[in-house]
N, C-alpha and C positions, 0 to 999 in steps of 0.2 A: 501495499499500500503505500502511494507517494504522499506525503503532508506537506503543505507548504511552512516551513519555517518561519517564526516571529523574531521579533528581538529580545527573546528572552537572557541571551548572553550577554547583553549588549552594554549593560550599565557599568562601566568601569571604577566609579565609586564604590559600588557592592565590591567587585571584582578584587580589587587592593584596600580595602579598607583595614585589612591587618598590618599592612606594609606604612612603614614610616618614610618620610622624603629620602633619608639615606640608603633605606633599604629599596625603593625605587630605583632610585639611580644606579645603585649596585646591580641591581637586575637588568636595567636598560643595557647598561656595560656588557654585561655577560650573553645577553642573548645578541649585542650585537656582534662581540665576536664569534658565539656559536652558528650564526649566520652565515660565517663564513669557513668553508669547507677546507680548505688548503689551512687554514689557520688553524683550524681544531685538530687535523692531521698533525699539522708541526708540534702544537702543544702537546700533543699525547707522544710523539715522540719524545719531547724534552722532560717531560715528567718521569716519563720510564726510566731516560738517562741518568736523571736526578734522582732517583733512587738507587738505581745499583751503582753509582759513585757518592752515595751515603750525605748528599748535599741536603743542607737543612731547608726543604720544599714545602714540609708537611702543614705548615704554617701558613703560607702562602693559599694553599688549596683549601686548608680549612676556612679559613674567611672568604674563600670565593665559590669556588663550584659547589665545595663541600656544605656549606652555609647554605647553599639555593636550594639542594637538592637531598641533604639529610637531616634527620635529628637530632643526632649526638652521637657521642660514640658508646655509650650504653645505654643500658633502659631506662635508666634513672637520670641520664644525662638528657633523653628526650623528653623528662617532663613538661619544660617552656615550650616546646611545641606541641606537646598533645595539649596542655591549658588553654593555648593561644587559637589553637582549632577549635577547641571546645567553648569558647568563648563567644564562637561565631556559629555555633552549630553543626559545627565539623567533626566526625570520629576520627581517629586515628586506627592504622593497620602498622603496628611496630614489624618491620621487615629488617630480619637480622641477615644485613647485605654481602657477608663475609662468602666470598667464594672458594672453588678449590680442594675442598676437601677428597681425598682420596684413599683412605685407609679407615678401619675400622676404630681407631682413636677419634681420627677426626669428624667421622660421622656422627659418633656419640657426642661430641663438644657439640654439633651443630642441632642435633635432637635437643639436648640438654639445653642450650639456649631457647629453642622453639619453646620448650615446656615452660621456661620463665616468661616467657611472652603471654604464654595460656593462663598463668599463675597471675602475672600482672593484670591480665585483662578481667580475669572472674570480677564479678560485681560490680562492673565498671562500665557504665554505658557510652562512656566516652572513647571505649577501646571495643569496638562490635566487632571485629574479628581480628583472628590471628592468621598467619601466614606459614608454610614452608615449601619447599622444591624438593621433590622426590630424590633427585640427584644430589643433594646436599645431606643427604641421611642414607643414602643406598648406591651399590655399585653399579650404574648405569648398562656398561658393557653384558651383565648377566641377562638384563630385563632385554637388551639387543638380541641376546642369545635365543632368549626365550621365545623373541617376537618371530624368530628365524627357523623356529621350529627344531633346533637343535638338542639334543638331548646334553644335560649340566652334566658336570663330574661330581662326585659324594662331596669335594671341596666346594665346588662354586653352590651347591646345594645347602649348603651349612653355611656359606655367606649369605648365599638369597634369603635363608629364614629368619637370619638375623636380621637383615634389611625389612623383610616384611614385621619383624617384631619390633623395629622401633618406629615402623608406620603405625601400626597401631596402637605401638604407646602414645604416640602424640593425639592418634584418634578418641583413644581412650579418656586420656587427661580432658580432652577438649568435654567430651560426652558429659565428664565427672563435673566439669566446671562450667556447664552451662554455656561456652563459648565456640562460636561458629568459626572453624577453621576452612582456610584456601587451600587447597592443593594445588599447585602452579604446572603447567603443561611442561611438557618435554619433545625434542624431536620426533618425528611420526614413526621412527626404525625401533623406538623403545614404548611406546605410549600404550600400545594396547593392553601388555602385561601391566603395566600400571593401571590403568583404565579399571583391569580386573580388579585388582586389590582394594582401588577406591571404592567399587561397587558394591564389595564386600563389607568395608568399613559403614559406607550406607546402609547395607541393609540389617546392619549389626546397631548401628547408632541414630540412625534417620527413622527411626519408627513414629516418633511422638511428634517432631520437625525436623528442619534442616540445617544439623550441625555440621555433617562434611561437605565440602562442595568441591566438585572436579571442574576443571577449565577445559571450555571449547573454543579453541583455536579457528575462526570463522575464516579463516584463508586457505585452510585446508578444504578442496571440494568435496570432502567425505563429511565433513564435521556436521551439518544441519542433519544429513541422516543419523549421523552416529547419536544426536542429541534426541531424537525420536524414539530411536530403539533406546538408550537409557531410560529415556520418559515411560515405553513400555513394560521393560522390566522391572519399574517400580511400580507401577499400575498392578505385576501381577503376582508381585511379592511382598506386598503392602509394606511401601517406604518412603520417604520426602527425598526428592532430587534439589541437592541444592547444584545449581549452574553458574557458574562464572563465566562471562561472555568476554573475548577477546578476539581482535582481529589474530596478531598472532607475534613471533619475535624470533623466528629464523626462517624466514624465509629464502634468504641468499643460500644459505647452509644445504635446505630442503634440496634447492635447484642443484646445484652443485653436485651432490650425492645421489642425485637421481640419474643425472647424465653420465656421472664416473660409472656408475654400476648398471645403467643400462636397465633403467627400468623406468614407469612412467611417474612424470613430477607431479608430487599430488598436491600442487598449489593450485590455484584457484587461477584460471584463463585472464584476468583481468582485475583491477580494483575495483571496477565494478560491480564486477560479479561477485567478488566480497563483501560489499557492502549490501548487495542485495542479498545475501544468506545471513550475514548481519542482524540486519532489521527485520527478515522474515523470522528469525529464530526471537529476537524479541518480543515480536508479534505472536508466537506459539506459547513461549513462555506465558504472558500475560493471558491468552486464554486459555492453559490450562495450571491457573495459579491454585488447585485443590491438592495440586500435587509438587508443583516447582517452584520453588525459591530461587528467585533472578537476581544476580550479581553482574550489574551493567558497567563492565572495568574498560571506557574508552574516553579519549580525548577527542572524539569525533563527535561536532557539535550537531549534526544531523542527528545522529544517533540517539545523542541527549535528548535530545527534544522529541524526538518520535515515541520516546519509550514515555514522557510526559504526557504528551498527547493520548497516545495507547490508555496509560492510566485513568485520563481523566475521560476519555471515550466509554470506558468499563465501570465509570465510578467508582475507580479505587481510590482511597485517601492518598496524599502526599506522603503520611507516615506509614503508611501500610510495612509492617514486618518482612513480608516477602520479598518485596523489590528496593533494591541500594543501587546506588550510584557509585562511582568513584575513579578517580585520577591519582597519578603520581603527585606527591609534592613537590613543588615549586614550579610546577605547568599547568597550564589550565585553570589557573583562579578564576578565571570570567565564568567557567562552568561551574565549579565546585561552589562557590560561595554565593551566586547566584540560584542556584538550585536550593540550598542550604537556608536562604533568606524565603525562599518561599515555601520550606517546610517537607521538603524530601531528604530521605535517609541518604546522606552522603559522608563519603570517608575517603581521606588522604592515605595512598601509601606511602609510609614515613621510613624510608633505610635506617639503618644504624649501623655503626661499628666502627674499628679504628681506622684512620685515615688511608693508610695504606694499603689497606684490605678492603676497605669498597672502593678502591679508584678503577676494578673491572665494570662494576656501576656505573660509576659517573662517566668511565670514556663510553659507554654506550647510550646514556640520555644526552651528552653533548654530539654524539654521531645520528642519535635520532633528532634530533632539534635541527639538525643541519639535511638531514635526506627527507624526513617526511614532508611532504610537499605542504609549502604554506607556515610549518607551524613556528620556526623561528621569527619568521616576518610577522606571524599574527601576533606571538608575544610581546614583540616590540612594539608594535603600533600599538598594543592597547594600553603597555606602559608608557608611552609616550603618550598617550591622547590623556593617560590621567595625571600624567606630570603636567600637561598644561592646561586640565582642568582645576588641579591644584592652585597652579599661580593666578588661574582668573579669578578665582577664589580669592585669594589671598588680595590682591588687587581690589575688589569688591569692598572687602573690609578693611 
């Protein structure tokens, strides 16, 4: 269904109400730089070089891109961000963004940190969700082997059992504390066995409401059908589906691997086709809220407006607990703050962790703002508009 948008996200005074003039100027400068792809590439090179040579660059990063996109070094350190967002009706999703765990010790460390976020979120409406990535607590190559239909060795079976136990430990803690948990998506070549584990967790812990949420990357051509199949399975087995919808994060990797290994590219044939499936999935979820709780994770203005329109069309109140909107911290404040101002359930993904350890995440944010059509220019132009509005307001007073 095509819906004509309206200026719901255009009020910059609401979008940047949480930012001081100094913070606005810094954001203006950052998005100016991120709009230049060549500069992002050079900056990435020198940051890596600086860390390799043990140069004192952590403080520079902390006060620039880290401050824009991250909540703090620890959960406790992120409290200021949690409080600030909460004061504007926006929830926080604490996202431990340290990557690279490759062994049991690393997986256990990540699992324990996720458990701490669940403990922190318990009984706090300002933290409506927690999140983790399966590859952060388990060995991805074993999932790949399972999906390929290959037999696991006895050692691999033991590793896989421990991987599943870590995932279940997180899901059980979420259930025991009544905290909803988002399980992020992985690449297509290891996603199927992860989905199977997630649906087993849903069957066990989503009997009364949606606690466990799976992620559906709609840039995959098969994903809308996968969502429908998941819904059918939930109806048959009597549990609720938690559906986190995103467009996706691995498009180039997916295409390169498909070409290298000679199988059909699983990615949609066009951005338009992705958008159609994404919005169709939103409509499908809204029309099946008796079993589906939907989490709309996107910076796309049309998709956010479309969901708000569908809710109004079906007489669903903005604060209905079955529907949530979310964007990344430091991006698309015009969407988050304007939706929250109108009473919708909105949250920000707030990454945290030591500066050096979250650099892969920060590099992706910089590259995303450079590569996503219009992202940097849109952020830049709205910040510029708000700066001009404030100057004019001061002149009047």
